[in-house]
N, C-alpha and C positions, 0 to 999 in steps of 0.2 A: 571316982566320978568327977567329971568337969562340972563345977557349979556355975550355972548361968546367972549373970546379972541381967537386969532388964534390957540394957543396950545390946546384949549378946544374942538375944532371941532372933532366930532367922525364920521369916515367914515362908511358907510353902503354899503353892497355889494348885488348884485342880481345874478341870475343864470348865465347870460352871462359874468359876471365879473370874473368867475373862470372856471377852467378846472381840471379834475382829472388826475393824473399822472398814466400811466400804470405801473402795478406792476408785479413781477414774479408770474406766475401761473402754478400750476400742475393740473388744472382742464381739464380733457380730454373731457368731455361732459357736456352740460348744464343740463342734467338730474341729475347730481350730486348736482345741486344748489337747495337749499331749501329756498323759499321765504315766508314761513309761519311765523305767529306770534300767540302765544297763549295768549288769553285774559283771565286772571285769573278770573276776576269778572263775566265773562259770562260763564266760564267753557267751552270755545269753542276755536277751532283752526281755524284761518283764513288762507287759503292757499295762499292768495295774500294780500299785505298790502294796499289795495285800498278801499276807501269809496266813494260812489257816493253822491254828495252834496245835502243837503235838499233845493233844489230850485224848483220852480213850473214848470219849463220846463226841469227838469232833473230827479227827483225821486218821483215816486208814486209806487204803489204796483208792477206793471209790472217790473220796473227797480229794485226794491228791491229784488224781487224773483229771477231775473236773476243774480244780483250781488251775491246773496247768493249761487246760483248754481255754480257760478264760483269760490267760495271760498272767496268772499269779503263781503262787508256790504253796504247796501243802507239805507239812512235815509229819511223817509217820510217828506216832507215839511209841514210847518204849515200855509201856506197862503190859508186857506180854512175854512169852518165851522167845528165846533167840530164833528158834525155827519159825515161829509164827511171824515175827517181825521180818525175818528174811523173806518169807513168802509174800508178805505185803509189799515189800520194796520191789521184789521181782515182778509184781503185777503193775508197777508204774510204767506206763508206755513211753513217756517222754524221757529220753536218756539224759537230757540236760537238767531235769528237775527231780532226780532220784534223791530224796532227802529223808533222813530218819533221825530220831533223837536217841541219845545215849546218856547214861548217868556218869558218875565219876568213881564209883566203887564197885565191888563185886565182879560181875562178869562183863564189865563194859569193854574190855579189850577183846575178849572172845566175840562179843556181840558185834563190835565194830568190824572185826575181821570178816565175820560171816556176811555182813551187809555190803562191805566193799566187794566181796566175791560176786555179788549179783548186780554190780554196777553203781553202787552208791557214789555220788559225786558231791554231796553236801551233807554236813553233819551238824546237829545242834546239841551242844553240851547243855543238858536240860536239868537245872537244879534251881531251888528256890532262892539260894543266897550265892550269887555268882562271884562275889568278891571274897574268895576263899582259897586257901592253899591247895585244896584238892582239885579245884578248877584249874589253878595254875599248872599243877602237875599233869592234869588231863590234857590241857592245851599243848603243853610241851611234848607230851607223848604223841599226840595226834599229828602235830606239825612235823615232828621228826620221822614218824613212821609212815604217814600218808600225806606228804607235802602238797599233793594236788587237790585235796579236799577243801571245799569252801567251808569255813568253820564259823559257826554261830555260837555265841556263849552268853551267859547271863543267868539270872537277872541281876542287874545292879541298879543302884538308886542315886549315885553321885557322879560328878565329873571326875573325881579322883579315882573312883573305881573303874570308870570307863578308860581312864588313862592307863591304869594297871593292866586291864585286859588287852588294851592296844599293845602295850609293851610285851605281854605274854605271847601275842600272836593271833588274836582273834580277828576275823575278817568282818564280823558284824556283832553288835552288842545289843542284847535285849534290855530295855530300861523300865524301871519302876519295880517297887516291892510292896506287896500288900494291897494292890489296887483292883484286882480282879473281882468280877461280880459274885463269884462264889468262893472268894478267898477270905479267910478270917485271921490271917497272919497278924494284922495290927491289933486285933482284939486279944489274941492268944499270947503274943510276944511283946506288944508295945512298940514294935519297930515297923518302919515303912516310910516311903516318900511317894506322894502323888505322881502319876505319870507325867503330867505336864511339867512340873518342877524338875523331874529327873531328865526329861528331854532337854530343857533349857540349859541345865547344868552340864550335861554331856556335850551338847552342841557348842557351848563356849570352849570346852577343851578340844573338841574336834577342830574348830577354826584355829586355835592356837597351834595344834600339831601341824595342820596344813601350812600355816604361815612359816613354821620352822622347817618345812620340807620333810616332815615325818609322815609315815603311813597313818591314816585315820580311818578306822572301821566305820561301816554303815551303822546308823542308829535305828533300831527297831523299837517303836512304841508298843509296849505290851502290857495291857491291863487297864481297866477303868474306862475303856472306850465304849460308850453306850449308843452312839448314833453317828451318822455321817458327819455331822458338825464337829464332833470330837476328833474325827479323822482329819478334817481340814485343819483344825487347830494344831494337831500333832505335827502334820507336815509343815505347817507355817512356822512352828517353833523350832524345827530342825531335824525332825525324824525323816529318814529316807524311806522307811517302810513301816507298815503297821501290822501287828499280829492280832488276829481276831479269834475269839473263842465264843463268847455268848452271842455275838451278832450272827454267827454262822450256825449256832446250835439249833437243834430242832428241824433242820432241813433234811430233805430226802437222802442226801449223800452222807450224812453222819452215821456212824455205827449205831446199831440198836434198832429195836422194833418200834413201830408206831403203835401207841397204846391209846385207849380211850379212858378219860377220867370219869369221876362220878357224875359230872354234868354233861357227859356226852361229847366233850371236846377232845380232839386228837392231840396227843402230846408225845414227846420223846424225852428220855432221861438225859440230864446234863450233870456230870459229876466234877466237882473240884478234885484235882489229882491228889490233894492232901486230905481229902475227906475220909471219914471212916469207911463209907461205902466203897470208894475207889480203892483204898488201901487193902481192904479185905478181899476185893475181887481179884487183885493181881498178885498179892503176896500172902494172902490167907490170914493176915494179922494187921494191926495198926499200932502206930506209936503216937508221935505228936500230931494232933488233929488241927490242921490249919486251913480247912475248907469245908464246904457243905455240899450236899447232893440235892438235886431238885428235878422237877419236870418242867419243860418249857412247851409252849404251844407249837404244834407242828406248823412249819412255815412254807412248805412246798419245796421247790427246787432251789439249790444254791445259785443257779443261773439267775433266777428271778431276784433273789436277795442281793447278789453282787451287782447286777445291772442297775438296780435301784440305788444302791450305795454309790456306785461310780457316777451315776447321773447327778446325784447331789454333790459329790466331790467336785465334778467339773463345774457345776453351778457355783459352788463356793470359790473355786479358783477364779471364775469370771468376775466375781464381786471384788476380788483384789486385783483384777486386770492382769492375771498371770496365765500365760499359755503353757508353761512347763512347771514342774515341781521345784526346780531351782529358782525360777522367777518368783514363785510363791514365797519362798523363804526370804527373798530380798524385798518383795513388795508389801508383804503383809504387815499390818500395824495392829498390835494387840493391846487392849486396855483392860484395866481392872473394872469389874462391874459389881454393883451392890446386889444383895439378895433380892431386893425389890426389882431391880433391872432384870435379873435372871428370871424371876417369876413372870415379868411382863413379856418376856420373849417366848413364853410357852402358851399354848392355847388356853385362854382363860374365860371364854364366853360362858362356860358352865359354872364359873365361880360367882356369877352375879346373883344377888338375892332378888 
């Protein structure tokens, strides 16, 4: 073990540790703001930088089709049989956004082959610890066997890991470990890095690679995003896209039934994929438990949720005077805030005595 001296400690920061400084803006209307991102490898333009997470209680074909209609992307989860996932992918109507997740062991090669047969054009290598030899081998196999697939991999927590996945051949890298709302990785394993720190670290390496004329994968902020302000902070810090789970959970388009709790409130189930509930549901047993299962309040349609999110994101971009996502990265100024400052920024009228 590397023994740390006081001067060796590295601080990491989360979303609530920072705030963006308002900048001069000449933006008259939010209609001037362009939130799109062009994905070269897919030859398609995403109107919004949002991907719905490949979780069993978030993304199946209904969610994927809706996200596509809104200008985003939805990735079909892998916690099912090959035949069922194949069917879900076949139900995706937009041929430019047929995306499904796979693992790195077991039947992943057979699964991937079956998905490609029904038009898959984007694949997410979906594991908890992406800086791993099995991920390296999976990426090598996918790039050599299916070179036309847009390949997302992760999750990673450091710039050095982002650099390795870049060299292995990933087109996009999911960042952060142990940050999800229903993730217990940090508690169970003592490992993890907050999403914001992971983005900043990865973006630094991305700029280095671009300066050296090397390919630099897209950065996907994944985990710990609680609100639209966190999305703006992610995009400001260097993320190209954000992956959302909890913010889209409980909507009409998520898998599962609408239930009523003891207080008469409509709810839907939301499972962490490493929770005991989720593991037992898709493989009949469980091993390392690094997540929890919960119910969330029913939120209505994902159209309503995403429209509200993107309205706030555009507003956030206008505060930095940015008309595009790239301008936001250049224009945004981020500063550290105290816990008192963070508290002041939240509704506090009810805290008065």
